[in-house]
Structures are given as C-alpha cells and as structure tokens.
C-alpha positions in Angstrom: 25.2 19.8 14.8 27.7 22.5 14.6 31.2 21.5 14.9 33.9 23.7 15.3 37.5 23.0 15.3 39.7 24.4 17.7 43.2 25.9 17.4 44.8 22.6 18.1 44.1 20.3 14.9 41.6 17.3 15.5 39.9 18.9 18.6 36.4 20.3 18.2 33.5 21.7 20.0 30.2 20.0 19.0 27.0 22.3 19.5 23.4 21.5 19.1 21.5 22.8 16.1 18.0 23.1 17.9 14.8 22.5 16.0 12.4 24.5 18.3 8.6 25.0 18.9 6.1 25.2 21.4 7.0 22.1 23.2 10.7 22.6 23.6 13.2 21.5 20.9 14.9 18.5 19.2 18.3 18.2 18.2 20.4 15.5 17.0 23.8 15.1 19.5 25.9 12.8 17.2 25.9 11.8 13.7 28.6 9.4 11.9 28.4 11.0 8.5 29.0 14.8 9.9 32.0 13.4 12.0 33.4 11.9 9.1 32.8 15.2 7.0 34.6 16.9 9.9 37.5 14.6 9.9 36.5 13.2 13.1 36.3 9.6 14.3 32.7 8.5 14.7 33.6 5.0 16.2 31.6 4.5 19.6 32.7 1.4 21.4 31.6 2.7 24.9 29.6 5.0 27.0 30.5 5.8 30.2 29.1 8.1 32.8 30.6 9.8 35.7 28.6 11.2 38.5 30.1 13.9 41.0 28.6 14.5 44.4 30.6 17.7 45.0 31.7 21.1 43.3 35.2 20.9 43.2 35.8 17.6 42.3 38.6 16.8 39.9 38.9 13.9 37.7 42.0 13.3 35.4 44.2 14.2 33.7 44.0 10.5 31.9 44.9 9.2 28.2 45.9 5.9 26.9 48.8 5.1 24.7 48.7 4.8 20.8 48.2 0.9 20.9 44.9 1.1 22.7 43.6 4.5 21.9 40.7 6.3 22.9 38.8 9.4 21.1 36.5 10.7 23.4 33.3 12.7 23.2 32.4 14.3 26.6 29.1 16.3 27.3 28.0 17.5 30.7 24.2 16.3 31.3 23.7 17.8 34.7 25.0 20.7 36.4 28.5 22.4 35.2 32.3 21.5 34.3 35.5 23.0 33.0 37.0 20.2 30.8 40.7 20.6 29.6 42.9 18.6 27.3 46.5 18.5 26.8 48.2 17.0 23.7 50.4 14.3 24.9 51.4 13.3 21.0 55.4 13.6 21.4 56.0 14.7 17.6 52.9 17.0 17.7 53.6 20.4 16.8 51.3 21.3 19.5 52.6 19.0 22.1 51.7 20.2 25.7 49.3 22.6 24.2 45.8 22.7 25.6 42.2 23.6 25.1 39.7 24.6 27.9 36.1 24.8 27.8 32.9 25.0 30.0 30.5 22.2 29.6 27.1 22.7 31.2 23.8 21.1 30.8 22.4 24.3 30.1 24.9 25.2 26.9 24.9 21.5 26.0 28.0 21.7 23.9 30.2 18.5 24.0 34.2 18.4 23.6 35.6 16.2 21.0 38.9 14.6 22.4 41.5 13.1 20.3 43.5 10.1 20.9 46.8 10.6 23.0 45.2 13.9 24.8 45.2 13.8 28.6 41.8 14.7 29.7 40.2 15.9 32.8 37.5 18.2 34.2 36.6 20.1 37.6 33.1 20.3 38.8 31.5 23.6 39.3 28.4 22.8 41.2 27.3 19.8 43.0 25.4 16.6 41.7 27.2 16.9 38.0 26.9 14.1 35.5 28.9 13.7 32.6 28.8 11.5 29.5 31.5 10.0 27.6 31.2 8.6 24.4 34.5 6.4 23.7 36.1 4.8 20.4 37.9 2.1 22.5 37.7 0.2 25.5 39.6 1.1 28.8 42.9 -0.8 28.8 44.6 -0.9 32.2 48.3 -1.4 30.9 48.1 1.6 28.4 46.6 3.9 30.8 48.5 6.8 31.6 48.1 10.2 33.5 49.7 13.5 34.4 49.1 15.3 37.5 46.4 18.1 37.1 48.8 20.7 38.7 51.9 19.8 36.7 53.6 23.1 35.9 54.4 21.6 32.4 50.8 21.2 31.6 49.8 25.0 32.3 46.5 24.3 33.4 44.6 26.7 35.6 41.4 25.2 37.4 38.5 27.2 38.3 38.3 26.3 41.8 40.3 24.8 44.7 40.3 20.9 44.2 38.3 19.5 47.0 37.6 15.8 46.1 40.4 13.8 44.0 41.2 10.3 43.6 44.5 9.0 45.2 45.4 7.7 41.9 44.8 11.2 40.0 46.9 13.2 42.9 49.7 10.6 42.5 50.4 10.8 38.7 54.0 11.7 37.8 55.0 15.0 37.1 55.9 15.1 33.4 59.7 14.7 33.4 59.0 11.6 35.4 56.3 10.3 32.8 56.6 7.1 31.0 55.9 7.2 27.4 
C-alpha cells in the first residue's frame, strides 16, 4: 500500500501497490501494521456498502460526535465518486478545511477519514457502489450532519444534485448546527 498524507493532518489517500503478472494483479487493500506505522487508526468494527442507482446522487455530509467516533476508509468499488470531507473539530487549526478526491473503480484509491470529519460523496456515473470500513458503530444520538451546499463549508460538487435524501437536504447550516 502507498499511504499519502494530505494537507490536513490525519487525512490520507491509500493507493494499491500492485504486483502484476499475466493473470492481472494482486494488492493488499488494508494492513494494520502499515496503518499504525502511518499514524492511522487500524480498528475496523463494521464494513458497509452504499449502492447508488443514478449519477448525481449525493450522500452526506455526515459525522459522529467524539463520544462515539467513526473513522472511515472509503473505497469506490464500482463506478466513480467525488468524495469530500470537512474538518468539524472545533479546536482544530484546520477547522472547516476540506479535502476532495475522486475515487473510482479504475483508480482503486481509498480515502482515510478521521473522526469528527463530515463525509459525503456524489456519484459521477450510474450504478456506483462504495465500500466503507468503519472503526465504530453507528450511534444515532451522536450523528450530526451539515448541508452539502452550506456556504461555510466551501464545497463544490461536480454535477447538479439529482438524488438526495430528505435528511441530507435538511441538515442545518453551520451557524444553526448543534455541537
């Protein structure tokens, strides 16, 4: 694996280190020791999948509070997405800064999302599947979210949002958020 830290501490892109031959290739997608060596949390408590019918579908921006933290490793296994995360840690020097990355079945990259980062993605093509490895369980009373179009987040999405849940389009703007 090739782990590349990003401009926000604790955020990383994980790429495959492929071993190729005439059959194709083999690559490790996750390794506890390599994650620990890079200062990343290697615990996995859940694995989740998101299937999305239509291009333009937007999911997010979700996070959980500190008492029930979720660290995520996000990988697109079919299709393509633009994945965006925002630092929601109020005391962080990178508070409200974001990272955006294109994850596709072809580039096989993964995005490491630290705890207290709002996470969301938009599908670029129909029939897109996304896999999540998560360090903690979903805890509804710890769940928070921000609107995908909140001006305070400064996010730009590549396409018009064509499909979004009622919950995701109803998150409060930042000035109205519960911390």
